[in-house]
C-alpha positions as CSV (number, residue, x, y, z in Angstrom):
1,M,-108.6,202.0,109.6
2,T,-106.1,202.0,106.8
3,T,-102.8,203.7,107.6
4,T,-100.1,204.6,105.0
5,A,-96.7,206.1,105.1
6,A,-98.4,209.5,104.6
7,D,-100.1,209.3,108.0
8,S,-97.3,210.2,110.5
9,T,-99.6,211.3,113.3
10,P,-98.2,210.2,116.6
11,S,-100.1,207.5,118.4
12,A,-101.7,208.4,121.7
13,G,-99.3,207.6,124.5
14,F,-96.3,207.4,122.2
15,G,-93.6,209.9,121.4
16,T,-94.4,212.1,124.4
17,T,-90.9,212.0,125.9
18,P,-89.2,215.4,125.2
19,G,-86.4,215.0,122.7
20,T,-87.7,211.6,121.5
21,A,-88.8,211.1,117.9
22,P,-92.6,210.7,117.6
23,E,-94.0,207.4,116.8
24,P,-96.3,207.2,113.8
25,T,-99.8,205.9,114.3
26,D,-99.8,202.2,114.7
27,E,-103.2,200.6,114.4
28,N,-101.7,197.1,114.9
29,I,-100.1,197.6,118.4
30,W,-102.6,194.9,119.7
31,L,-100.7,192.3,117.7
32,E,-97.6,192.9,119.8
33,E,-99.1,190.8,122.6
34,I,-97.3,187.6,121.5
35,Y,-99.5,185.1,123.3
36,G,-102.6,187.2,123.6
37,E,-105.9,185.4,122.8
38,E,-107.0,187.9,120.1
39,P,-103.6,188.0,118.3
40,L,-103.3,184.2,118.3
41,A,-106.8,183.9,116.9
42,W,-105.8,186.3,114.1
43,V,-102.7,184.1,113.6
44,R,-104.7,180.9,113.4
45,E,-107.1,182.5,110.8
46,Q,-104.1,183.7,108.7
47,N,-102.5,180.3,108.9
48,A,-105.6,178.5,107.8
49,R,-106.0,180.9,104.8
50,T,-102.3,180.5,103.8
51,E,-102.4,176.7,104.2
52,D,-105.6,176.6,102.1
53,L,-103.7,178.4,99.3
54,L,-100.4,176.6,99.4
55,E,-100.9,173.1,100.7
56,D,-102.2,171.5,97.4
57,A,-101.0,168.2,95.9
58,D,-97.8,169.7,94.5
59,Y,-97.0,171.1,97.9
60,A,-97.4,167.7,99.6
61,G,-94.9,166.2,97.1
62,L,-92.5,169.1,97.5
63,E,-92.6,168.9,101.3
64,S,-92.0,165.1,101.1
65,E,-89.0,165.6,98.8
66,I,-87.5,168.2,101.2
67,L,-88.1,166.1,104.2
68,A,-86.4,163.1,102.5
69,V,-83.2,165.3,102.2
70,L,-83.3,166.5,105.8
71,D,-84.0,163.0,107.2
72,S,-81.5,161.3,104.9
73,T,-79.5,158.7,106.9
74,D,-76.6,159.0,104.4
75,R,-75.7,162.6,105.2
76,I,-72.5,163.4,107.1
77,A,-72.8,163.0,110.9
78,M,-70.5,165.9,111.9
79,V,-68.6,165.3,115.1
80,G,-66.8,167.1,117.8
81,K,-63.9,165.4,119.7
82,R,-63.8,165.2,123.5
83,G,-61.2,162.8,124.9
84,D,-61.4,159.5,123.1
85,H,-64.9,160.0,121.8
86,Y,-66.5,161.8,118.8
87,Y,-69.9,163.3,119.7
88,N,-72.7,164.0,117.3
89,F,-76.3,165.3,117.5
90,W,-78.6,163.6,114.9
91,K,-82.1,164.1,113.7
92,D,-84.0,161.9,111.3
93,G,-87.5,160.6,110.6
94,E,-87.5,158.2,113.5
95,H,-85.9,160.8,115.9
96,P,-87.4,164.2,114.9
97,K,-86.1,165.9,118.1
98,G,-82.8,164.1,117.9
99,L,-80.3,161.8,119.5
100,W,-77.1,163.0,121.3
101,R,-74.6,160.2,120.7
102,R,-70.9,159.3,120.5
103,T,-68.6,156.8,118.9
104,T,-64.9,156.1,118.5
105,W,-62.6,157.1,115.7
106,D,-62.2,153.6,114.4
107,S,-65.9,153.2,114.2
108,Y,-66.6,156.7,112.8
109,V,-64.5,156.1,109.7
110,T,-66.6,153.0,108.8
111,D,-69.7,153.2,106.5
112,E,-71.9,152.3,109.5
113,P,-70.5,153.6,112.7
114,E,-71.7,152.1,116.0
115,W,-73.2,154.9,118.0
116,E,-73.7,154.9,121.8
117,V,-76.9,156.9,122.4
118,L,-76.4,159.2,125.4
119,L,-79.8,161.1,125.3
120,D,-82.9,160.5,123.2
121,V,-84.5,163.9,123.2
122,D,-87.8,162.6,121.8
123,A,-88.1,160.2,124.8
124,L,-87.2,163.0,127.2
125,A,-89.8,165.3,125.7
126,A,-92.4,162.5,126.0
127,A,-91.5,161.7,129.6
128,E,-91.4,165.3,130.8
129,G,-94.2,166.7,128.7
130,V,-92.0,169.5,127.3
131,E,-91.1,169.9,123.6
132,W,-87.4,170.1,124.3
133,V,-85.0,171.3,121.6
134,F,-81.3,170.3,122.1
135,H,-78.9,173.3,121.9
136,G,-75.6,171.7,122.8
137,A,-73.4,170.3,125.6
138,T,-70.5,171.9,127.6
139,F,-68.2,169.3,129.2
140,L,-66.3,169.6,132.5
141,R,-62.6,169.2,131.8
142,P,-61.7,165.9,133.6
143,A,-58.7,165.4,135.7
144,S,-55.6,164.3,133.8
145,G,-56.0,160.8,132.5
146,E,-59.7,160.6,133.3
147,P,-62.5,160.4,130.7
148,H,-65.0,163.2,130.0
149,R,-68.1,162.5,132.2
150,N,-70.1,165.5,133.2
151,A,-71.7,168.0,130.8
152,M,-74.2,170.8,131.1
153,L,-76.8,170.3,128.4
154,A,-78.6,173.3,126.9
155,L,-82.3,172.5,126.3
156,S,-84.9,175.0,125.0
157,P,-88.5,174.3,125.8
158,D,-89.7,175.8,122.5
159,G,-86.7,176.3,120.2
160,G,-86.1,179.9,121.3
161,D,-82.9,181.4,122.6
162,A,-83.8,180.8,126.3
163,N,-82.3,177.6,127.6
164,R,-82.5,175.4,130.6
165,Y,-79.1,174.1,131.6
166,R,-79.0,170.6,133.2
167,E,-76.1,168.5,134.4
168,F,-75.8,165.1,132.6
169,D,-73.6,162.1,133.4
170,V,-72.5,160.3,130.3
171,D,-71.5,157.2,132.3
172,T,-74.9,156.7,133.9
173,L,-76.8,158.3,131.1
174,T,-78.9,160.3,133.5
175,F,-79.3,163.8,134.6
176,V,-77.5,164.4,137.9
177,D,-80.1,164.6,140.7
178,T,-80.5,168.1,142.1
179,A,-81.0,166.5,145.5
180,A,-77.4,165.2,145.2
181,G,-76.1,168.6,144.1
182,G,-76.7,168.3,140.4
183,F,-76.8,171.7,138.5
184,D,-80.1,172.7,137.0
185,I,-80.3,176.3,135.8
186,P,-83.9,177.5,135.1
187,T,-84.9,178.4,131.5
188,A,-83.6,181.9,130.6
189,K,-81.3,183.7,128.2
190,G,-77.7,183.2,129.3
191,N,-74.6,181.0,129.2
192,I,-72.6,178.8,131.5
193,S,-68.9,177.8,131.9
194,W,-67.3,175.2,134.2
195,L,-64.9,176.7,136.7
196,D,-64.2,173.4,138.4
197,A,-66.0,170.1,139.2
198,D,-68.3,171.8,141.8
199,T,-68.6,175.4,140.4
200,L,-70.2,177.0,137.4
201,L,-69.8,180.6,136.1
202,V,-73.3,181.6,135.1
203,S,-74.6,184.5,133.2
204,S,-78.4,184.4,133.3
205,T,-81.7,186.3,133.7
206,A,-83.2,183.4,135.7
207,E,-84.4,183.6,139.3
208,G,-84.8,187.4,139.2
209,L,-81.2,188.1,138.1
210,P,-81.3,191.4,136.2
211,S,-81.4,191.7,132.4
212,T,-80.2,194.3,130.0
213,T,-82.5,196.4,127.9
214,S,-81.7,193.9,125.1
215,S,-83.2,191.1,127.2
216,Y,-79.9,189.3,127.9
217,A,-78.0,188.7,131.1
218,R,-76.6,191.7,132.9
219,T,-74.7,189.9,135.6
220,A,-72.5,186.8,136.0
221,V,-72.4,184.7,139.3
222,K,-70.2,182.1,140.7
223,L,-72.5,179.1,141.5
224,V,-71.4,176.3,143.8
225,R,-73.3,173.1,144.0
226,G,-76.3,173.4,146.2
227,Q,-76.5,177.2,145.9
228,S,-79.4,179.1,144.3
229,L,-78.6,181.6,141.5
230,H,-80.1,184.3,143.6
231,S,-77.8,183.7,146.5
232,A,-74.6,183.1,144.4
233,P,-72.0,185.9,144.7
234,R,-71.9,188.2,141.7
235,L,-68.6,188.3,139.8
236,F,-69.4,190.8,137.1
237,E,-72.0,193.3,136.0
238,V,-72.6,195.5,133.0
239,P,-74.7,198.7,132.6
240,V,-78.4,198.1,131.8
241,D,-78.1,199.7,128.3
242,H,-75.2,197.4,127.3
243,M,-76.1,194.2,125.3
244,V,-74.9,191.4,127.6
245,G,-72.3,190.5,130.3
246,M,-70.6,187.1,130.3
247,V,-67.9,185.3,132.2
248,A,-66.0,182.2,131.0
249,H,-63.2,180.1,132.3
250,D,-60.3,178.8,130.1
251,S,-59.3,175.5,131.6
252,T,-56.3,174.8,129.3
253,P,-53.7,173.1,131.5
254,G,-51.0,175.5,132.4
255,F,-53.0,178.5,131.1
256,E,-56.0,178.5,133.3
257,R,-57.7,181.9,133.2
258,T,-61.1,183.5,133.8
259,F,-62.4,186.1,131.5
260,A,-65.2,188.6,131.6
261,V,-66.7,190.3,128.5
262,D,-68.8,193.4,128.5
263,C,-70.6,193.4,125.2
264,I,-71.5,197.0,124.8
265,D,-73.2,196.3,121.4
266,F,-72.7,193.9,118.6
267,F,-69.4,195.5,117.5
268,N,-68.0,197.0,120.7
269,R,-66.8,195.2,123.9
270,T,-64.3,195.2,126.6
271,T,-62.5,192.0,127.8
272,A,-60.9,191.6,131.2
273,V,-59.0,188.7,132.9
274,L,-59.2,187.9,136.5
275,R,-56.0,188.4,138.5
276,G,-56.4,187.5,142.1
277,E,-59.6,189.2,143.1
278,S,-59.4,191.9,140.5
279,W,-60.4,192.2,136.9
280,V,-57.6,193.5,134.6
281,T,-59.0,195.0,131.4
282,I,-57.1,194.1,128.2
283,D,-56.3,197.6,126.9
284,V,-57.6,197.9,123.4
285,P,-60.2,200.0,121.6
286,T,-63.7,198.6,122.1
287,D,-64.0,197.8,118.4
288,V,-61.0,195.4,118.5
289,D,-61.9,191.7,119.0
290,V,-59.7,189.9,121.4
291,S,-59.0,186.2,121.8
292,A,-56.5,184.3,123.9
293,H,-54.7,181.0,123.3
294,R,-52.1,179.7,125.6
295,D,-49.1,182.2,125.3
296,W,-50.9,184.4,122.7
297,L,-53.3,187.2,122.4
298,L,-54.9,187.8,119.0
299,F,-56.5,191.1,117.9
300,R,-58.8,191.8,115.0
301,P,-59.8,195.5,114.7
302,Q,-63.2,196.3,113.3
303,G,-62.0,199.7,112.3
304,D,-58.6,201.1,111.6
305,W,-56.5,200.9,114.8
306,T,-53.7,203.5,115.3
307,M,-51.2,202.8,118.0
308,G,-48.2,205.1,118.1
309,S,-47.2,205.8,114.6
310,T,-48.6,202.6,113.2
311,T,-52.2,202.1,111.8
312,Y,-53.5,198.6,111.5
313,P,-56.3,198.4,109.0
314,A,-59.8,197.1,109.8
315,G,-60.0,193.3,109.3
316,S,-56.3,192.6,110.0
317,L,-55.1,190.0,112.5
318,L,-52.4,190.9,115.0
319,A,-50.6,188.8,117.7
320,A,-48.8,189.7,121.0
321,G,-47.5,187.6,123.9
322,F,-50.3,187.4,126.5
323,E,-48.2,188.3,129.5
324,D,-46.1,190.8,127.6
325,Y,-49.1,192.7,126.5
326,L,-50.7,192.8,130.0
327,S,-47.3,194.0,131.3
328,G,-47.4,197.0,129.0
329,S,-45.6,195.9,125.9
330,R,-47.3,197.0,122.7
331,E,-45.2,195.0,120.3
332,L,-47.6,193.6,117.8
333,T,-46.9,191.1,114.9
334,V,-49.1,191.4,111.8
335,L,-50.4,188.0,110.9
336,F,-52.8,189.1,108.1
337,T,-53.6,192.3,106.3
338,P,-56.7,192.5,104.1
339,D,-56.7,193.8,100.5
340,T,-59.5,194.8,98.2
341,A,-60.3,191.2,97.3
342,T,-59.3,189.3,100.5
343,S,-60.8,189.1,104.0
344,L,-60.2,187.0,107.1
345,Q,-63.3,185.0,108.1
346,S,-62.1,182.9,111.0
347,W,-59.1,181.2,112.6
348,S,-58.4,178.1,114.6
349,W,-55.4,176.9,116.6
350,T,-54.0,173.4,116.5
351,R,-51.3,172.5,119.1
352,N,-48.5,174.3,117.2
353,Y,-50.1,176.2,114.3
354,L,-52.7,178.8,113.4
355,L,-55.2,178.1,110.6
356,L,-56.6,181.2,108.8
357,N,-59.8,180.9,106.8
358,L,-59.9,183.6,104.1
359,L,-62.2,184.7,101.3
360,R,-60.8,186.0,98.0
361,D,-63.7,187.4,96.0
362,V,-66.0,185.1,98.0
363,S,-63.9,181.9,97.3
364,S,-62.0,180.2,100.1
365,E,-58.3,180.3,100.7
366,I,-56.6,178.8,103.7
367,R,-53.2,179.7,105.1
368,V,-51.2,178.0,107.9
369,L,-49.0,180.1,110.2
370,D,-46.2,178.8,112.3
371,P,-45.4,180.9,115.4
372,S,-42.1,179.1,116.0
373,T,-40.7,180.4,112.7
374,G,-41.8,184.0,113.0
375,W,-45.3,183.3,111.8
376,A,-44.2,182.0,108.4
377,S,-47.3,181.5,106.2
378,T,-48.0,178.5,104.0
379,L,-50.9,178.1,101.6
380,L,-53.0,175.0,102.2
381,D,-53.9,173.5,98.8
382,A,-57.5,172.4,99.5
383,C,-59.7,175.1,98.0
384,P,-61.2,174.8,94.5
385,P,-62.6,178.0,92.9
386,L,-66.1,179.1,93.8
387,H,-66.2,176.8,96.9
388,D,-66.4,177.4,100.6
389,V,-63.7,175.4,102.5
390,N,-63.1,175.8,106.2
391,A,-60.3,174.4,108.4
392,Y,-60.4,174.0,112.1
393,A,-58.6,171.9,114.8
394,V,-59.8,168.5,115.7
395,D,-58.4,168.8,119.3
396,D,-55.5,171.1,120.0
397,E,-54.9,169.4,123.3
398,D,-54.6,165.9,121.9
399,T,-51.4,163.9,122.0
400,A,-48.3,165.2,120.3
401,D,-49.1,162.9,117.3
402,E,-52.6,164.2,116.8
403,G,-52.7,167.7,118.3
404,D,-52.0,169.2,114.9
405,D,-54.8,167.4,113.2
406,F,-57.5,169.5,111.5
407,W,-60.9,169.1,109.9
408,L,-61.6,170.4,106.4
409,V,-65.2,170.9,105.4
410,A,-65.6,171.7,101.7
411,T,-68.9,172.6,99.9
412,G,-70.1,174.3,96.8
413,F,-73.5,175.0,95.2
414,T,-73.2,171.8,93.0
415,T,-70.6,170.0,95.2
416,P,-72.0,167.8,98.1
417,S,-70.3,168.6,101.3
418,T,-67.1,166.7,102.0
419,L,-65.4,166.1,105.4
420,M,-61.7,165.6,105.4
421,R,-59.1,165.1,108.2
422,G,-55.6,166.3,107.8
423,S,-52.4,166.8,109.8
424,L,-49.8,169.6,109.9
425,S,-46.1,169.2,110.4
426,G,-43.1,171.6,110.3
427,G,-39.7,171.3,108.9
428,A,-36.9,173.2,107.1
429,A,-39.1,173.7,104.1
430,G,-42.0,175.1,106.2
431,V,-45.3,173.6,107.2
432,T,-46.5,170.6,105.2
433,S,-50.0,169.2,105.3
434,S,-51.8,166.1,104.3
435,H,-55.5,165.4,104.3
436,A,-57.9,162.7,103.2
437,V,-61.6,162.3,102.8
438,V,-63.4,160.9,105.7
439,K,-67.1,161.3,104.7
440,T,-69.0,162.6,101.7
441,S,-72.6,163.8,101.6
442,P,-74.9,162.0,99.2
443,S,-76.1,163.7,96.0
444,F,-79.7,164.9,96.2
445,F,-80.1,166.2,92.7
446,N,-78.3,165.9,89.3
447,E,-75.6,168.4,89.9
448,A,-73.8,167.8,86.6
449,D,-76.7,169.5,84.8
450,Y,-76.0,172.8,86.5
451,E,-73.3,175.4,86.3
452,V,-72.1,177.9,88.9
453,Q,-71.1,181.3,87.7
454,Q,-69.9,184.4,89.5
455,H,-70.9,187.8,88.2
456,F,-70.5,191.4,89.4
457,A,-73.2,194.0,89.3
458,V,-72.5,197.7,89.6
459,S,-74.3,199.5,92.4
460,A,-75.7,203.0,92.5
461,D,-72.4,204.5,93.7
462,G,-70.2,202.5,91.3
463,T,-69.3,199.6,93.7
464,R,-68.8,196.2,92.1
465,V,-71.1,193.7,93.9
466,P,-70.4,190.0,93.4
467,Y,-73.2,187.4,93.1
468,F,-73.4,183.7,92.4
469,Q,-75.7,182.2,89.8
470,V,-76.7,178.5,89.8
471,A,-78.6,177.5,86.7
472,A,-79.0,174.8,84.1
473,R,-76.1,174.5,81.6
474,D,-78.6,175.0,78.8
475,L,-80.1,178.2,80.3
476,V,-82.0,180.2,77.8
477,L,-81.3,184.0,78.2
478,D,-84.8,185.1,77.2
479,G,-85.9,186.7,80.5
480,Q,-88.4,183.9,81.2
481,N,-86.6,181.8,83.9
482,P,-88.2,181.6,87.4
483,T,-85.3,183.1,89.5
484,Q,-84.9,183.1,93.3
485,L,-82.6,185.9,94.6
486,S,-81.3,185.4,98.1
487,G,-79.3,187.8,100.3
488,Y,-78.6,189.0,103.8
489,G,-76.3,192.0,104.0
490,G,-75.8,192.6,107.8
491,F,-73.8,192.0,110.9
492,E,-70.7,191.1,108.9
493,I,-72.2,187.7,108.0
494,S,-70.9,186.3,104.7
495,R,-73.0,184.4,102.2
496,T,-70.7,181.7,100.7
497,P,-71.2,178.8,98.3
498,A,-73.0,175.9,100.0
499,Y,-74.6,172.7,98.8
500,S,-78.3,172.4,99.4
501,G,-80.1,169.3,98.4
502,T,-83.4,171.0,99.3
503,T,-82.7,174.0,96.9
504,G,-81.6,171.5,94.3
505,R,-84.8,169.5,94.5
506,A,-87.3,172.3,95.3
507,W,-86.0,174.9,92.9
508,L,-83.4,174.0,90.4
509,E,-84.9,170.7,89.4
510,R,-88.5,171.8,89.5
511,R,-89.7,172.1,85.9
512,T,-92.3,174.3,84.2
513,E,-94.7,172.5,81.9
514,P,-93.7,172.5,78.2
515,V,-96.5,173.7,76.0
516,A,-96.3,173.8,72.2
517,G,-97.6,176.9,70.5
518,G,-97.5,179.3,73.4
519,I,-97.3,180.0,77.1
520,A,-100.0,178.2,79.0
521,L,-101.4,179.1,82.4
522,G,-99.1,177.7,85.1
523,S,-96.1,177.5,82.8
524,A,-93.1,179.6,82.1
525,G,-92.4,177.6,78.9
526,D,-91.7,179.4,75.7
527,G,-93.4,179.1,72.4
528,A,-91.2,176.2,71.3
529,G,-92.4,174.1,74.2
530,H,-89.2,174.6,76.3
531,S,-89.4,173.3,79.8
532,R,-87.1,175.0,82.3
533,G,-86.1,174.8,85.9
534,G,-85.4,177.5,88.4
535,V,-82.4,179.7,88.7
536,Y,-80.9,180.3,92.2
537,V,-78.8,183.4,92.9
538,V,-77.0,184.5,96.1
539,A,-76.0,188.2,96.3
540,N,-72.9,189.3,98.3
541,I,-74.1,192.8,99.2
542,R,-72.6,195.3,101.5
543,G,-73.4,195.0,105.2
544,G,-72.1,191.4,105.0
545,G,-68.6,190.2,105.8
546,E,-67.5,188.9,102.4
547,Y,-64.8,191.6,102.2
548,G,-64.3,192.1,105.9
549,P,-65.3,194.9,108.3
550,S,-65.1,197.7,105.7
551,W,-67.7,195.9,103.5
552,H,-69.9,195.6,106.6
553,R,-69.5,199.2,107.8
554,A,-70.2,200.6,104.4
555,A,-73.9,199.8,105.0
556,L,-74.3,200.7,108.7
557,Q,-77.0,203.0,110.0
558,E,-77.2,206.1,107.8
559,N,-75.6,204.2,104.9
560,R,-78.0,201.3,105.1
561,H,-79.4,202.2,101.7
562,R,-76.2,200.9,100.1
563,A,-77.2,197.3,101.0
564,Y,-80.5,197.7,99.3
565,E,-79.0,199.5,96.3
566,D,-76.6,196.6,95.9
567,F,-79.3,194.0,96.0
568,A,-81.4,196.0,93.5
569,A,-78.3,196.3,91.3
570,V,-78.0,192.5,91.2
571,A,-81.7,192.2,90.4
572,R,-81.3,194.7,87.5
573,D,-78.2,192.8,86.3
574,L,-80.1,189.5,86.1
575,I,-82.8,191.2,84.1
576,S,-80.4,193.0,81.8
577,R,-78.5,189.8,81.1
578,G,-81.7,188.1,80.1
579,V,-81.6,185.6,83.0
580,T,-85.1,186.7,84.2
581,S,-87.6,189.5,84.2
582,P,-89.5,191.2,87.0
583,Q,-92.5,188.9,86.7
584,R,-90.2,185.9,87.0
585,L,-87.9,187.3,89.7
586,G,-88.5,186.7,93.4
587,C,-86.4,187.4,96.5
588,V,-86.2,185.6,99.8
589,G,-84.5,186.5,103.1
590,G,-84.8,185.9,106.8
591,S,-84.1,188.0,109.9
592,N,-82.0,190.9,108.7
593,G,-82.5,189.3,105.3
594,G,-86.2,189.8,106.0
595,L,-85.6,193.5,106.4
596,L,-83.7,193.4,103.2
597,V,-86.5,191.9,101.1
598,G,-89.0,194.0,103.0
599,N,-87.2,197.0,101.5
600,M,-87.2,195.4,98.1
601,L,-91.0,195.1,98.5
602,T,-91.5,198.7,99.4
603,Q,-88.7,200.5,97.6
604,Y,-88.1,198.4,94.5
605,P,-91.5,196.7,93.8
606,E,-91.1,197.1,90.0
607,L,-88.1,194.7,90.1
608,F,-89.9,191.6,91.6
609,G,-92.8,189.4,91.1
610,A,-92.7,187.8,94.5
611,V,-91.2,188.3,98.0
612,S,-90.7,185.7,100.6
613,C,-90.0,187.5,103.9
614,G,-89.1,185.4,107.0
615,V,-88.7,186.1,110.7
616,P,-88.2,189.7,109.7
617,L,-87.5,193.1,111.1
618,L,-90.0,195.5,109.5
619,D,-91.1,198.1,112.0
620,M,-87.9,200.0,112.5
621,R,-89.5,202.6,114.7
622,R,-90.4,200.1,117.5
623,Y,-87.8,197.4,116.8
624,T,-85.7,198.4,119.9
625,K,-88.7,197.8,122.1
626,L,-89.5,194.3,120.7
627,S,-87.7,191.1,121.8
628,A,-83.9,191.5,121.6
629,G,-84.1,194.5,119.2
630,F,-82.3,196.9,121.5
631,S,-79.1,195.0,120.9
632,W,-79.0,195.9,117.2
633,M,-78.8,199.7,117.5
634,A,-75.1,199.6,116.5
635,E,-76.3,198.1,113.2
636,Y,-79.3,200.2,112.4
637,G,-79.3,203.2,114.8
638,D,-81.6,204.5,117.6
639,P,-85.1,205.4,116.3
640,D,-85.8,207.3,119.5
641,V,-83.2,209.9,118.5
642,P,-84.9,212.3,116.1
643,E,-81.8,212.7,113.9
644,Q,-81.4,208.9,113.6
645,W,-85.1,208.3,113.0
646,E,-84.8,210.5,110.0
647,F,-82.5,208.0,108.2
648,I,-84.0,204.9,109.8
649,R,-87.4,205.7,108.5
650,T,-86.0,205.5,105.0
651,F,-85.5,201.7,105.4
652,S,-88.5,200.9,107.7
653,P,-90.8,198.8,105.4
654,Y,-93.8,199.1,107.8
655,H,-93.7,202.8,107.3
656,L,-92.9,202.9,103.6
657,L,-96.1,201.3,102.4
658,K,-98.1,203.6,100.1
659,D,-101.5,203.5,98.5
660,G,-101.7,203.2,94.7
661,V,-98.5,201.1,94.4
662,E,-98.5,197.7,92.6
663,Y,-96.6,195.5,95.1
664,P,-95.2,192.0,94.4
665,E,-97.1,189.0,95.8
666,S,-95.9,188.6,99.4
667,F,-95.4,185.7,101.8
668,I,-94.5,186.8,105.3
669,W,-93.6,184.1,107.8
670,T,-92.5,183.9,111.4
671,A,-92.6,181.8,114.6
672,T,-94.5,182.6,117.8
673,S,-91.5,181.3,119.9
674,D,-88.9,183.5,118.2
675,D,-87.5,185.4,121.2
676,R,-84.8,187.1,119.1
677,V,-86.7,189.1,116.5
678,G,-90.1,188.1,117.6
679,P,-93.3,187.4,115.5
680,V,-95.0,190.8,115.9
681,Q,-93.2,192.8,113.2
682,A,-94.3,190.1,110.6
683,R,-97.8,190.1,112.0
684,K,-98.1,193.9,111.8
685,M,-96.7,194.2,108.3
686,A,-99.1,191.6,106.9
687,A,-102.1,193.1,108.8
688,R,-101.3,196.6,107.4
689,M,-100.9,195.4,103.9
690,Q,-104.2,193.5,104.0
691,A,-106.0,196.4,105.5
692,M,-104.7,198.6,102.7
693,G,-106.3,196.2,100.2
694,I,-103.0,195.1,98.7
695,P,-103.8,191.8,97.0
696,N,-102.0,188.5,97.4
697,V,-100.5,189.1,100.9
698,W,-100.0,185.8,102.8
699,F,-98.9,185.2,106.3
700,H,-97.9,182.1,108.3
701,E,-96.7,181.8,111.9
702,A,-95.2,178.5,113.2
703,L,-96.2,178.1,116.9
704,E,-92.7,176.8,117.8
705,G,-89.2,176.7,116.4
706,G,-87.6,179.9,117.7
707,H,-85.8,182.3,115.3
708,A,-85.0,179.4,113.0
709,G,-88.8,178.9,112.5
710,A,-88.5,175.2,113.0
711,S,-87.3,172.9,115.8
712,D,-87.2,169.6,113.9
713,N,-86.9,168.4,110.3
714,R,-90.6,168.0,109.8
715,Q,-91.2,171.7,110.7
716,A,-88.2,172.8,108.7
717,A,-89.5,170.9,105.6
718,A,-92.9,172.5,106.0
719,L,-91.3,176.0,106.3
720,Q,-89.1,175.5,103.3
721,A,-91.8,174.0,101.2
722,R,-94.2,176.9,101.9
723,S,-91.7,179.5,100.8
724,Q,-90.5,177.5,97.8
725,H,-94.0,176.6,96.7
726,F,-95.2,180.2,97.0
727,L,-92.3,181.5,94.9
728,W,-92.8,178.9,92.2
729,R,-96.5,179.3,92.0
730,T,-96.1,183.0,91.5
731,L,-93.0,183.2,89.3
732,A,-93.8,180.2,87.1
733,G,-97.0,181.9,86.1
734,R,-99.6,180.2,88.2
735,P,-102.4,182.5,89.5
């Protein structure tokens, strides 16, 4: 049966609840059984078909080039400081699942640090017969003067969001035996926090603990050694239709506090602090983000916040004394106010100062604030134009000499990432800073041959939308350049300049075949025999966070179309400027970005020659019933509500497909173990397109790797190579 957008007949058994929007006919419901025998047989058949198309000799070389970048032993080993040690997690060709390791500062700054391996995840997986994926470590704060020793390790059995938490001793290099009271939290979605040496605060869905409709933890318990989760006393609980409930303990000496957070949805939450046996809610609107640091509370409103006669704009940052605010004072100090070009992206405390990471027209700016001088602000001179630079504390609880040290990580499209360490100090002239390079990533392509430009397209409503273009310095503006346009546009996530050796090798440096006298099959060369590489473009569309909450909220729910109009405007600008043409222009996106390019496929097919759509949302009628989809209603709306389905259906690619339309060539890819978006929306989209007779629709599903689609470098290289090779074959003219 072929179903198109014109067929809106409700499926039997669906849409029967009074007041609920009907569900259109869905002939592919059977593919929603993620591990069902028949769906997986379909997946294997599709995988074989796609691999047969893509995995040719060129693909093998491309995958090898990408893997060489990912496995490079010269790349920066980023570290986190705990006590006297610097911890790192490392993957390479010999250790595809990775090594958790540590070193000292004196060793780290050398060209060849001496690493103490704490856990070999490949060896663990082999010994236990589980394909473990390391998702981080949470240390118990030791007693004063003692070294860090015990940590809870998060290990996923398949790369998904569900983790098993196991207690590990870095002295003995072993997991603490459960028979001796060692903590071992079964695999589930959740999080943990140390309360003290013998107690964890656990939010989990394991052992029958209830989950929210979004599939996350609904309760938090206080777990003492030897207890089961089921028998542990419950500390906190949220309603079933809220997103998640969490409890965490701040063990900063002198400021020990336990917090509970009720995440109502992605953008609304309440935060409470435990006083005695009672939770005291921090009194702010639910769309105001709250964070605590020693004496201070910081507030960042997602929308305009009016208190008394003062309105604080969305995206500002405000401070108040912690105890003063809880006692009823509402005296706030404004630390940052956004303007039309500048937004606050993140902040970090050192011992005595506050670092603000800003974007000004999507280029970084960093300011240092000194609370001891009335929050005086100093510009940190570390940010070249069209680069992304982030500053954050090394260890704000370090000694007086090093507690104000900070990391600087700088990157750009043609600038390999650089790690610097600096130090802040105050004086009569204000805060001064110094920083020096610690490590630099290697070069993976000839960056000097390429130029980064920023342009602005004009969207349908007149909004100026910035985008970055990375291309050869001798770019010919004849519309014949294979161009890859990337975007996201959701959840206030910003797309900023970033160095990618894989993009450099797999796209920028890949060359068409020069042919004299005309354009040959498989080539985008011109009549003069010009050989050219690819053009890479990143669009900063609404829905993202490049200009703060207002940029994000401009494309929420009924205004979602603005994100897609912005992206289409960038595509048209590239075409009008002569950078590319529809047959040479492809777009790529994953997750919410998969929904973005799914809408390019269905709403703007005339602008693109190819679409690479990864781990996507596509069925927006049933997304709330699939995996963690219920948690995203604040972003997209509730399709069960008839009035909201009326606007959601306008950006539901699965329901926008029509007969008689010439669609771009499409590659839809996902992962079986993705427990966030899930694989079924990608499956159903590909199945429907193929059943409609749409040519050149390809599908691939990795059997592990979670929402990232890959759990090790080998899988990541294969994933990237498939997408890049598909786009190049299509856009460079190969059949």
